[in-house]
mmCIF file as gemmi writes it, N, C-alpha and C atoms, coordinates in Angstrom:
data_model
loop_
_atom_site.group_PDB
_atom_site.id
_atom_site.type_symbol
_atom_site.label_atom_id
_atom_site.label_alt_id
_atom_site.label_comp_id
_atom_site.label_asym_id
_atom_site.label_entity_id
_atom_site.label_seq_id
_atom_site.pdbx_PDB_ins_code
_atom_site.Cartn_x
_atom_site.Cartn_y
_atom_site.Cartn_z
_atom_site.occupancy
_atom_site.B_iso_or_equiv
_atom_site.pdbx_formal_charge
_atom_site.auth_seq_id
_atom_site.auth_asym_id
_atom_site.pdbx_PDB_model_num
ATOM 1 N N . MET Axp A 1 ? 37.066 5.442 -26.774 1 0 ? 1 A 1
ATOM 2 C CA . MET Axp A 1 ? 36.685 4.171 -27.301 1 0 ? 1 A 1
ATOM 3 C C . MET Axp A 1 ? 35.319 3.814 -26.731 1 0 ? 1 A 1
ATOM 4 N N . ASN Axp A 2 ? 34.468 3.32 -27.599 1 0 ? 2 A 1
ATOM 5 C CA . ASN Axp A 2 ? 33.152 2.84 -27.19 1 0 ? 2 A 1
ATOM 6 C C . ASN Axp A 2 ? 32.997 1.402 -27.658 1 0 ? 2 A 1
ATOM 7 N N . LEU Axp A 3 ? 32.365 0.592 -26.861 1 0 ? 3 A 1
ATOM 8 C CA . LEU Axp A 3 ? 32.078 -0.791 -27.245 1 0 ? 3 A 1
ATOM 9 C C . LEU Axp A 3 ? 30.588 -0.926 -27.517 1 0 ? 3 A 1
ATOM 10 N N . PHE Axp A 4 ? 30.262 -1.575 -28.62 1 0 ? 4 A 1
ATOM 11 C CA . PHE Axp A 4 ? 28.874 -1.766 -29.037 1 0 ? 4 A 1
ATOM 12 C C . PHE Axp A 4 ? 28.625 -3.239 -29.303 1 0 ? 4 A 1
ATOM 13 N N . ARG Axp A 5 ? 27.391 -3.66 -29.169 1 0 ? 5 A 1
ATOM 14 C CA . ARG Axp A 5 ? 27.05 -5.068 -29.359 1 0 ? 5 A 1
ATOM 15 C C . ARG Axp A 5 ? 26.785 -5.433 -30.811 1 0 ? 5 A 1
ATOM 16 N N . SER Axp A 6 ? 26.562 -4.442 -31.678 1 0 ? 6 A 1
ATOM 17 C CA . SER Axp A 6 ? 26.268 -4.758 -33.08 1 0 ? 6 A 1
ATOM 18 C C . SER Axp A 6 ? 26.422 -3.516 -33.949 1 0 ? 6 A 1
ATOM 19 N N . GLU Axp A 7 ? 26.473 -3.728 -35.26 1 0 ? 7 A 1
ATOM 20 C CA . GLU Axp A 7 ? 26.512 -2.611 -36.211 1 0 ? 7 A 1
ATOM 21 C C . GLU Axp A 7 ? 25.252 -1.761 -36.07 1 0 ? 7 A 1
ATOM 22 N N . GLU Axp A 8 ? 24.108 -2.407 -35.839 1 0 ? 8 A 1
ATOM 23 C CA . GLU Axp A 8 ? 22.854 -1.679 -35.684 1 0 ? 8 A 1
ATOM 24 C C . GLU Axp A 8 ? 22.904 -0.743 -34.476 1 0 ? 8 A 1
ATOM 25 N N . HIS Axp A 9 ? 23.529 -1.22 -33.414 1 0 ? 9 A 1
ATOM 26 C CA . HIS Axp A 9 ? 23.665 -0.403 -32.211 1 0 ? 9 A 1
ATOM 27 C C . HIS Axp A 9 ? 24.538 0.818 -32.506 1 0 ? 9 A 1
ATOM 28 N N . ILE Axp A 10 ? 25.587 0.641 -33.278 1 0 ? 10 A 1
ATOM 29 C CA . ILE Axp A 10 ? 26.452 1.765 -33.666 1 0 ? 10 A 1
ATOM 30 C C . ILE Axp A 10 ? 25.642 2.801 -34.442 1 0 ? 10 A 1
ATOM 31 N N . ILE Axp A 11 ? 24.876 2.332 -35.404 1 0 ? 11 A 1
ATOM 32 C CA . ILE Axp A 11 ? 24.075 3.239 -36.238 1 0 ? 11 A 1
ATOM 33 C C . ILE Axp A 11 ? 23.09 4.037 -35.374 1 0 ? 11 A 1
ATOM 34 N N . ARG Axp A 12 ? 22.416 3.37 -34.452 1 0 ? 12 A 1
ATOM 35 C CA . ARG Axp A 12 ? 21.485 4.079 -33.563 1 0 ? 12 A 1
ATOM 36 C C . ARG Axp A 12 ? 22.214 5.096 -32.7 1 0 ? 12 A 1
ATOM 37 N N . TRP Axp A 13 ? 23.363 4.703 -32.162 1 0 ? 13 A 1
ATOM 38 C CA . TRP Axp A 13 ? 24.122 5.593 -31.295 1 0 ? 13 A 1
ATOM 39 C C . TRP Axp A 13 ? 24.609 6.823 -32.054 1 0 ? 13 A 1
ATOM 40 N N . LEU Axp A 14 ? 25.02 6.628 -33.305 1 0 ? 14 A 1
ATOM 41 C CA . LEU Axp A 14 ? 25.526 7.746 -34.108 1 0 ? 14 A 1
ATOM 42 C C . LEU Axp A 14 ? 24.444 8.777 -34.42 1 0 ? 14 A 1
ATOM 43 N N . ALA Axp A 15 ? 23.203 8.34 -34.544 1 0 ? 15 A 1
ATOM 44 C CA . ALA Axp A 15 ? 22.084 9.239 -34.845 1 0 ? 15 A 1
ATOM 45 C C . ALA Axp A 15 ? 22.403 10.149 -36.029 1 0 ? 15 A 1
ATOM 46 N N . SER Axp A 16 ? 22.77 9.556 -37.136 1 0 ? 16 A 1
ATOM 47 C CA . SER Axp A 16 ? 23.052 10.252 -38.398 1 0 ? 16 A 1
ATOM 48 C C . SER Axp A 16 ? 24.399 10.974 -38.441 1 0 ? 16 A 1
ATOM 49 N N . ARG Axp A 17 ? 25.194 10.871 -37.392 1 0 ? 17 A 1
ATOM 50 C CA . ARG Axp A 17 ? 26.553 11.426 -37.451 1 0 ? 17 A 1
ATOM 51 C C . ARG Axp A 17 ? 27.445 10.436 -38.187 1 0 ? 17 A 1
ATOM 52 N N . GLU Axp A 18 ? 28.558 10.915 -38.703 1 0 ? 18 A 1
ATOM 53 C CA . GLU Axp A 18 ? 29.48 10.051 -39.432 1 0 ? 18 A 1
ATOM 54 C C . GLU Axp A 18 ? 30.277 9.196 -38.451 1 0 ? 18 A 1
ATOM 55 N N . ALA Axp A 19 ? 30.438 7.918 -38.789 1 0 ? 19 A 1
ATOM 56 C CA . ALA Axp A 19 ? 31.195 6.995 -37.937 1 0 ? 19 A 1
ATOM 57 C C . ALA Axp A 19 ? 32.689 7.186 -38.147 1 0 ? 19 A 1
ATOM 58 N N . GLY Axp A 20 ? 33.448 6.968 -37.105 1 0 ? 20 A 1
ATOM 59 C CA . GLY Axp A 20 ? 34.904 6.915 -37.206 1 0 ? 20 A 1
ATOM 60 C C . GLY Axp A 20 ? 35.312 5.491 -37.518 1 0 ? 20 A 1
ATOM 61 N N . ALA Axp A 21 ? 36.498 5.108 -37.11 1 0 ? 21 A 1
ATOM 62 C CA . ALA Axp A 21 ? 36.977 3.748 -37.35 1 0 ? 21 A 1
ATOM 63 C C . ALA Axp A 21 ? 36.287 2.79 -36.386 1 0 ? 21 A 1
ATOM 64 N N . THR Axp A 22 ? 35.947 1.622 -36.874 1 0 ? 22 A 1
ATOM 65 C CA . THR Axp A 22 ? 35.373 0.578 -36.028 1 0 ? 22 A 1
ATOM 66 C C . THR Axp A 22 ? 36.134 -0.715 -36.262 1 0 ? 22 A 1
ATOM 67 N N . THR Axp A 23 ? 36.141 -1.547 -35.255 1 0 ? 23 A 1
ATOM 68 C CA . THR Axp A 23 ? 36.763 -2.865 -35.355 1 0 ? 23 A 1
ATOM 69 C C . THR Axp A 23 ? 36.092 -3.776 -34.34 1 0 ? 23 A 1
ATOM 70 N N . SER Axp A 24 ? 36.317 -5.051 -34.481 1 0 ? 24 A 1
ATOM 71 C CA . SER Axp A 24 ? 35.704 -6.015 -33.564 1 0 ? 24 A 1
ATOM 72 C C . SER Axp A 24 ? 36.535 -6.143 -32.287 1 0 ? 24 A 1
ATOM 73 N N . VAL Axp A 25 ? 35.919 -6.672 -31.252 1 0 ? 25 A 1
ATOM 74 C CA . VAL Axp A 25 ? 36.617 -6.926 -29.993 1 0 ? 25 A 1
ATOM 75 C C . VAL Axp A 25 ? 37.726 -7.952 -30.21 1 0 ? 25 A 1
ATOM 76 N N . VAL Axp A 26 ? 37.523 -8.892 -31.107 1 0 ? 26 A 1
ATOM 77 C CA . VAL Axp A 26 ? 38.548 -9.898 -31.402 1 0 ? 26 A 1
ATOM 78 C C . VAL Axp A 26 ? 39.803 -9.225 -31.953 1 0 ? 26 A 1
ATOM 79 N N . ILE Axp A 27 ? 39.624 -8.311 -32.917 1 0 ? 27 A 1
ATOM 80 C CA . ILE Axp A 27 ? 40.768 -7.58 -33.485 1 0 ? 27 A 1
ATOM 81 C C . ILE Axp A 27 ? 41.378 -6.664 -32.431 1 0 ? 27 A 1
ATOM 82 N N . LEU Axp A 28 ? 40.556 -6.01 -31.63 1 0 ? 28 A 1
ATOM 83 C CA . LEU Axp A 28 ? 41.051 -5.14 -30.57 1 0 ? 28 A 1
ATOM 84 C C . LEU Axp A 28 ? 41.926 -5.923 -29.586 1 0 ? 28 A 1
ATOM 85 N N . SER Axp A 29 ? 41.504 -7.122 -29.229 1 0 ? 29 A 1
ATOM 86 C CA . SER Axp A 29 ? 42.283 -7.97 -28.329 1 0 ? 29 A 1
ATOM 87 C C . SER Axp A 29 ? 43.603 -8.377 -28.979 1 0 ? 29 A 1
ATOM 88 N N . ALA Axp A 30 ? 43.556 -8.754 -30.255 1 0 ? 30 A 1
ATOM 89 C CA . ALA Axp A 30 ? 44.784 -9.119 -30.967 1 0 ? 30 A 1
ATOM 90 C C . ALA Axp A 30 ? 45.739 -7.929 -31.036 1 0 ? 30 A 1
ATOM 91 N N . LEU Axp A 31 ? 45.187 -6.737 -31.247 1 0 ? 31 A 1
ATOM 92 C CA . LEU Axp A 31 ? 46.006 -5.532 -31.287 1 0 ? 31 A 1
ATOM 93 C C . LEU Axp A 31 ? 46.69 -5.31 -29.936 1 0 ? 31 A 1
ATOM 94 N N . ALA Axp A 32 ? 45.941 -5.418 -28.859 1 0 ? 32 A 1
ATOM 95 C CA . ALA Axp A 32 ? 46.509 -5.216 -27.525 1 0 ? 32 A 1
ATOM 96 C C . ALA Axp A 32 ? 47.639 -6.203 -27.252 1 0 ? 32 A 1
ATOM 97 N N . HIS Axp A 33 ? 47.426 -7.458 -27.593 1 0 ? 33 A 1
ATOM 98 C CA . HIS Axp A 33 ? 48.467 -8.475 -27.366 1 0 ? 33 A 1
ATOM 99 C C . HIS Axp A 33 ? 49.695 -8.212 -28.226 1 0 ? 33 A 1
ATOM 100 N N . SER Axp A 34 ? 49.489 -7.838 -29.474 1 0 ? 34 A 1
ATOM 101 C CA . SER Axp A 34 ? 50.62 -7.571 -30.363 1 0 ? 34 A 1
ATOM 102 C C . SER Axp A 34 ? 51.376 -6.315 -29.951 1 0 ? 34 A 1
ATOM 103 N N . TRP Axp A 35 ? 50.642 -5.287 -29.545 1 0 ? 35 A 1
ATOM 104 C CA . TRP Axp A 35 ? 51.236 -3.994 -29.232 1 0 ? 35 A 1
ATOM 105 C C . TRP Axp A 35 ? 51.958 -4.014 -27.879 1 0 ? 35 A 1
ATOM 106 N N . TRP Axp A 36 ? 51.334 -4.672 -26.882 1 0 ? 36 A 1
ATOM 107 C CA . TRP Axp A 36 ? 51.844 -4.611 -25.509 1 0 ? 36 A 1
ATOM 108 C C . TRP Axp A 36 ? 52.402 -5.925 -24.978 1 0 ? 36 A 1
ATOM 109 N N . GLY Axp A 37 ? 52.259 -7.015 -25.713 1 0 ? 37 A 1
ATOM 110 C CA . GLY Axp A 37 ? 52.585 -8.349 -25.201 1 0 ? 37 A 1
ATOM 111 C C . GLY Axp A 37 ? 54.026 -8.573 -24.791 1 0 ? 37 A 1
ATOM 112 N N . ASP Axp A 38 ? 54.957 -7.793 -25.324 1 0 ? 38 A 1
ATOM 113 C CA . ASP Axp A 38 ? 56.373 -8 -24.998 1 0 ? 38 A 1
ATOM 114 C C . ASP Axp A 38 ? 56.909 -7.011 -23.969 1 0 ? 38 A 1
ATOM 115 N N . ARG Axp A 39 ? 56.071 -6.196 -23.385 1 0 ? 39 A 1
ATOM 116 C CA . ARG Axp A 39 ? 56.541 -5.112 -22.509 1 0 ? 39 A 1
ATOM 117 C C . ARG Axp A 39 ? 57.214 -5.598 -21.225 1 0 ? 39 A 1
ATOM 118 N N . LEU Axp A 40 ? 56.907 -6.786 -20.771 1 0 ? 40 A 1
ATOM 119 C CA . LEU Axp A 40 ? 57.523 -7.283 -19.539 1 0 ? 40 A 1
ATOM 120 C C . LEU Axp A 40 ? 58.812 -8.057 -19.791 1 0 ? 40 A 1
ATOM 121 N N . ASP Axp A 41 ? 59.188 -8.226 -21.042 1 0 ? 41 A 1
ATOM 122 C CA . ASP Axp A 41 ? 60.441 -8.897 -21.391 1 0 ? 41 A 1
ATOM 123 C C . ASP Axp A 41 ? 61.604 -8.06 -20.852 1 0 ? 41 A 1
ATOM 124 N N . PRO Axp A 42 ? 62.55 -8.679 -20.13 1 0 ? 42 A 1
ATOM 125 C CA . PRO Axp A 42 ? 63.668 -7.908 -19.583 1 0 ? 42 A 1
ATOM 126 C C . PRO Axp A 42 ? 64.503 -7.198 -20.659 1 0 ? 42 A 1
ATOM 127 N N . ASN Axp A 43 ? 64.493 -7.702 -21.868 1 0 ? 43 A 1
ATOM 128 C CA . ASN Axp A 43 ? 65.262 -7.093 -22.961 1 0 ? 43 A 1
ATOM 129 C C . ASN Axp A 43 ? 64.39 -6.228 -23.864 1 0 ? 43 A 1
ATOM 130 N N . TRP Axp A 44 ? 63.252 -5.798 -23.343 1 0 ? 44 A 1
ATOM 131 C CA . TRP Axp A 44 ? 62.311 -5.032 -24.153 1 0 ? 44 A 1
ATOM 132 C C . TRP Axp A 44 ? 62.942 -3.763 -24.693 1 0 ? 44 A 1
ATOM 133 N N . GLN Axp A 45 ? 62.64 -3.476 -25.942 1 0 ? 45 A 1
ATOM 134 C CA . GLN Axp A 45 ? 63.023 -2.231 -26.598 1 0 ? 45 A 1
ATOM 135 C C . GLN Axp A 45 ? 61.75 -1.648 -27.208 1 0 ? 45 A 1
ATOM 136 N N . PRO Axp A 46 ? 61.609 -0.331 -27.19 1 0 ? 46 A 1
ATOM 137 C CA . PRO Axp A 46 ? 60.416 0.253 -27.815 1 0 ? 46 A 1
ATOM 138 C C . PRO Axp A 46 ? 60.322 -0.155 -29.289 1 0 ? 46 A 1
ATOM 139 N N . HIS Axp A 47 ? 59.101 -0.37 -29.745 1 0 ? 47 A 1
ATOM 140 C CA . HIS Axp A 47 ? 58.879 -0.676 -31.155 1 0 ? 47 A 1
ATOM 141 C C . HIS Axp A 47 ? 59.123 0.574 -31.979 1 0 ? 47 A 1
ATOM 142 N N . SER Axp A 48 ? 59.611 0.371 -33.179 1 0 ? 48 A 1
ATOM 143 C CA . SER Axp A 48 ? 59.747 1.493 -34.106 1 0 ? 48 A 1
ATOM 144 C C . SER Axp A 48 ? 58.37 1.805 -34.693 1 0 ? 48 A 1
ATOM 145 N N . ARG Axp A 49 ? 58.246 2.958 -35.3 1 0 ? 49 A 1
ATOM 146 C CA . ARG Axp A 49 ? 57.008 3.308 -35.981 1 0 ? 49 A 1
ATOM 147 C C . ARG Axp A 49 ? 56.68 2.246 -37.019 1 0 ? 49 A 1
ATOM 148 N N . GLU Axp A 50 ? 57.695 1.776 -37.743 1 0 ? 50 A 1
ATOM 149 C CA . GLU Axp A 50 ? 57.481 0.777 -38.788 1 0 ? 50 A 1
ATOM 150 C C . GLU Axp A 50 ? 56.982 -0.541 -38.204 1 0 ? 50 A 1
ATOM 151 N N . GLN Axp A 51 ? 57.527 -0.937 -37.062 1 0 ? 51 A 1
ATOM 152 C CA . GLN Axp A 51 ? 57.051 -2.17 -36.415 1 0 ? 51 A 1
ATOM 153 C C . GLN Axp A 51 ? 55.592 -2.02 -35.985 1 0 ? 51 A 1
ATOM 154 N N . ASN Axp A 52 ? 55.26 -0.896 -35.387 1 0 ? 52 A 1
ATOM 155 C CA . ASN Axp A 52 ? 53.878 -0.681 -34.959 1 0 ? 52 A 1
ATOM 156 C C . ASN Axp A 52 ? 52.932 -0.596 -36.15 1 0 ? 52 A 1
ATOM 157 N N . GLN Axp A 53 ? 53.36 0.07 -37.226 1 0 ? 53 A 1
ATOM 158 C CA . GLN Axp A 53 ? 52.519 0.151 -38.419 1 0 ? 53 A 1
ATOM 159 C C . GLN Axp A 53 ? 52.313 -1.236 -39.003 1 0 ? 53 A 1
ATOM 160 N N . SER Axp A 54 ? 53.345 -2.068 -38.946 1 0 ? 54 A 1
ATOM 161 C CA . SER Axp A 54 ? 53.239 -3.447 -39.427 1 0 ? 54 A 1
ATOM 162 C C . SER Axp A 54 ? 52.229 -4.248 -38.602 1 0 ? 54 A 1
ATOM 163 N N . ILE Axp A 55 ? 52.195 -4.011 -37.297 1 0 ? 55 A 1
ATOM 164 C CA . ILE Axp A 55 ? 51.201 -4.675 -36.438 1 0 ? 55 A 1
ATOM 165 C C . ILE Axp A 55 ? 49.801 -4.305 -36.911 1 0 ? 55 A 1
ATOM 166 N N . LEU Axp A 56 ? 49.563 -3.017 -37.122 1 0 ? 56 A 1
ATOM 167 C CA . LEU Axp A 56 ? 48.243 -2.561 -37.561 1 0 ? 56 A 1
ATOM 168 C C . LEU Axp A 56 ? 47.88 -3.178 -38.909 1 0 ? 56 A 1
ATOM 169 N N . HIS Axp A 57 ? 48.789 -3.105 -39.861 1 0 ? 57 A 1
ATOM 170 C CA . HIS Axp A 57 ? 48.51 -3.661 -41.193 1 0 ? 57 A 1
ATOM 171 C C . HIS Axp A 57 ? 48.277 -5.169 -41.126 1 0 ? 57 A 1
ATOM 172 N N . GLY Axp A 58 ? 49.069 -5.859 -40.296 1 0 ? 58 A 1
ATOM 173 C CA . GLY Axp A 58 ? 48.917 -7.31 -40.157 1 0 ? 58 A 1
ATOM 174 C C . GLY Axp A 58 ? 47.553 -7.719 -39.635 1 0 ? 58 A 1
ATOM 175 N N . LEU Axp A 59 ? 46.917 -6.826 -38.902 1 0 ? 59 A 1
ATOM 176 C CA . LEU Axp A 59 ? 45.579 -7.099 -38.368 1 0 ? 59 A 1
ATOM 177 C C . LEU Axp A 59 ? 44.478 -6.568 -39.283 1 0 ? 59 A 1
ATOM 178 N N . GLY Axp A 60 ? 44.883 -6.037 -40.44 1 0 ? 60 A 1
ATOM 179 C CA . GLY Axp A 60 ? 43.902 -5.508 -41.384 1 0 ? 60 A 1
ATOM 180 C C . GLY Axp A 60 ? 43.425 -4.108 -41.029 1 0 ? 60 A 1
ATOM 181 N N . LEU Axp A 61 ? 44.119 -3.438 -40.131 1 0 ? 61 A 1
ATOM 182 C CA . LEU Axp A 61 ? 43.744 -2.087 -39.723 1 0 ? 61 A 1
ATOM 183 C C . LEU Axp A 61 ? 44.482 -1.107 -40.63 1 0 ? 61 A 1
ATOM 184 N N . VAL Axp A 62 ? 43.82 -0.75 -41.703 1 0 ? 62 A 1
ATOM 185 C CA . VAL Axp A 62 ? 44.422 0.108 -42.723 1 0 ? 62 A 1
ATOM 186 C C . VAL Axp A 62 ? 43.515 1.305 -42.993 1 0 ? 62 A 1
ATOM 187 N N . GLY Axp A 63 ? 44.079 2.309 -43.61 1 0 ? 63 A 1
ATOM 188 C CA . GLY Axp A 63 ? 43.335 3.517 -43.926 1 0 ? 63 A 1
ATOM 189 C C . GLY Axp A 63 ? 43.86 4.684 -43.118 1 0 ? 63 A 1
ATOM 190 N N . PRO Axp A 64 ? 43.363 5.874 -43.418 1 0 ? 64 A 1
ATOM 191 C CA . PRO Axp A 64 ? 43.879 7.092 -42.777 1 0 ? 64 A 1
ATOM 192 C C . PRO Axp A 64 ? 43.847 7.06 -41.244 1 0 ? 64 A 1
ATOM 193 N N . PHE Axp A 65 ? 42.789 6.519 -40.656 1 0 ? 65 A 1
ATOM 194 C CA . PHE Axp A 65 ? 42.681 6.49 -39.198 1 0 ? 65 A 1
ATOM 195 C C . PHE Axp A 65 ? 43.82 5.704 -38.57 1 0 ? 65 A 1
ATOM 196 N N . TRP Axp A 66 ? 44.267 4.639 -39.241 1 0 ? 66 A 1
ATOM 197 C CA . TRP Axp A 66 ? 45.248 3.718 -38.693 1 0 ? 66 A 1
ATOM 198 C C . TRP Axp A 66 ? 46.686 4.045 -39.09 1 0 ? 66 A 1
ATOM 199 N N . GLU Axp A 67 ? 46.889 5.124 -39.837 1 0 ? 67 A 1
ATOM 200 C CA . GLU Axp A 67 ? 48.241 5.526 -40.211 1 0 ? 67 A 1
ATOM 201 C C . GLU Axp A 67 ? 48.892 6.285 -39.068 1 0 ? 67 A 1
ATOM 202 N N . LEU Axp A 68 ? 50.018 5.783 -38.583 1 0 ? 68 A 1
ATOM 203 C CA . LEU Axp A 68 ? 50.725 6.441 -37.491 1 0 ? 68 A 1
ATOM 204 C C . LEU Axp A 68 ? 51.475 7.662 -38.026 1 0 ? 68 A 1
ATOM 205 N N . PRO Axp A 69 ? 51.569 8.699 -37.215 1 0 ? 69 A 1
ATOM 206 C CA . PRO Axp A 69 ? 52.267 9.908 -37.686 1 0 ? 69 A 1
ATOM 207 C C . PRO Axp A 69 ? 53.756 9.646 -37.872 1 0 ? 69 A 1
ATOM 208 N N . ARG Axp A 70 ? 54.322 10.344 -38.814 1 0 ? 70 A 1
ATOM 209 C CA . ARG Axp A 70 ? 55.778 10.306 -39.018 1 0 ? 70 A 1
ATOM 210 C C . ARG Axp A 70 ? 56.36 11.499 -38.282 1 0 ? 70 A 1
ATOM 211 N N . VAL Axp A 71 ? 57.295 11.212 -37.402 1 0 ? 71 A 1
ATOM 212 C CA . VAL Axp A 71 ? 57.914 12.301 -36.633 1 0 ? 71 A 1
ATOM 213 C C . VAL Axp A 71 ? 59.366 12.459 -36.984 1 0 ? 71 A 1
């Protein structure tokens, strides 16, 4: 993971290479809270793939990069 201050900074850093998935720090923070926020609950149970995929979709993180593998 790399953090950049702007889209222009990403473009310069890439130097004509293709970009992977990008998102804002605000969305990244929301993802962290949604994904890990319940881990200290005494009744915590691991999230299912469907629950985690729903978290990603709910934050607008869609597309091939954000699709979790089916095992």
